[in-house]
C-alpha positions as CSV (number, residue, x, y, z in Angstrom):
1,M,0.0,0.0,0.0
2,K,2.9,2.4,0.5
3,V,4.1,2.0,-2.9
4,I,0.5,2.9,-4.3
5,A,0.0,5.6,-1.9
6,T,3.3,7.3,-2.7
7,A,3.3,6.9,-6.2
8,D,3.1,9.8,-8.8
9,I,-0.3,10.0,-10.4
10,P,-0.4,8.9,-14.1
11,V,-0.7,11.8,-16.7
12,Q,-1.7,9.4,-19.3
13,P,-5.3,9.4,-19.7
14,R,-5.5,5.7,-20.4
15,D,-3.8,5.0,-17.2
16,L,-6.2,7.4,-15.0
17,L,-9.1,5.2,-16.6
18,A,-7.8,1.8,-16.0
19,E,-6.4,2.3,-12.5
20,D,-5.9,-1.9,-12.2
21,R,-3.3,-1.7,-15.0
22,W,-1.4,1.3,-13.6
23,T,-1.5,-0.3,-10.0
24,G,0.0,-3.4,-11.6
25,K,2.3,-1.5,-13.5
26,T,3.4,0.5,-10.3
27,L,4.1,-2.4,-8.1
28,L,5.9,-4.0,-11.0
29,A,8.2,-0.9,-11.1
30,A,8.5,-1.2,-7.7
31,G,9.8,-4.9,-7.8
32,M,7.0,-6.9,-6.8
33,Q,6.1,-9.8,-8.4
34,A,2.8,-11.4,-9.0
35,D,1.9,-14.9,-8.1
36,A,0.1,-17.1,-10.9
37,F,-3.1,-18.3,-10.0
38,S,-4.0,-22.0,-10.3
39,P,-6.8,-22.9,-12.8
40,G,-10.2,-22.5,-11.3
41,M,-8.9,-20.0,-8.5
42,V,-10.5,-16.9,-10.6
43,R,-14.2,-16.6,-10.4
44,W,-16.7,-14.0,-11.6
45,V,-19.5,-13.7,-9.0
46,G,-21.9,-11.1,-9.1
47,R,-23.5,-10.8,-12.2
48,S,-26.9,-12.4,-11.3
49,R,-29.2,-11.8,-8.3
50,P,-29.4,-13.2,-5.6
51,L,-25.9,-13.9,-4.8
52,P,-25.0,-17.6,-4.1
53,R,-25.6,-18.3,-0.4
54,D,-22.2,-20.0,0.0
55,I,-20.4,-16.5,-1.1
56,K,-18.2,-16.2,1.8
57,E,-17.0,-19.6,1.4
58,T,-16.2,-19.1,-2.3
59,A,-14.4,-16.3,-1.7
60,S,-12.2,-17.6,0.6
61,N,-11.1,-20.4,-1.7
62,A,-10.6,-18.4,-4.8
63,F,-9.7,-14.8,-6.2
64,I,-13.2,-13.1,-6.7
65,A,-14.2,-10.5,-9.0
66,G,-17.6,-9.4,-9.2
67,E,-20.2,-6.3,-9.3
68,F,-21.7,-5.9,-5.5
69,T,-23.2,-3.0,-4.1
70,A,-22.4,-1.4,-0.5
71,E,-25.3,-3.3,1.2
72,E,-24.0,-6.8,-0.2
73,M,-20.2,-6.3,1.0
74,P,-20.9,-7.2,4.7
75,M,-21.7,-10.9,3.1
76,F,-18.1,-11.3,2.7
77,Y,-16.8,-9.9,6.1
78,S,-19.0,-10.6,8.5
């Protein structure tokens, strides 16, 4: 977090729109390497409602990408 918090803000419009890309490039430039995900570890959850009942268990076993509302976030952290 310190690397990101102290990094220069990008001046290229495409980097401003793709904050995940900028974050990855910034961490890489700081010498941080990413670990590869094993097959099946990445799951997209959240496109349909209701959310799965086992969402917390699913989230604990995989990298989760999805679209969640503020009201739904406690399902992951409570």
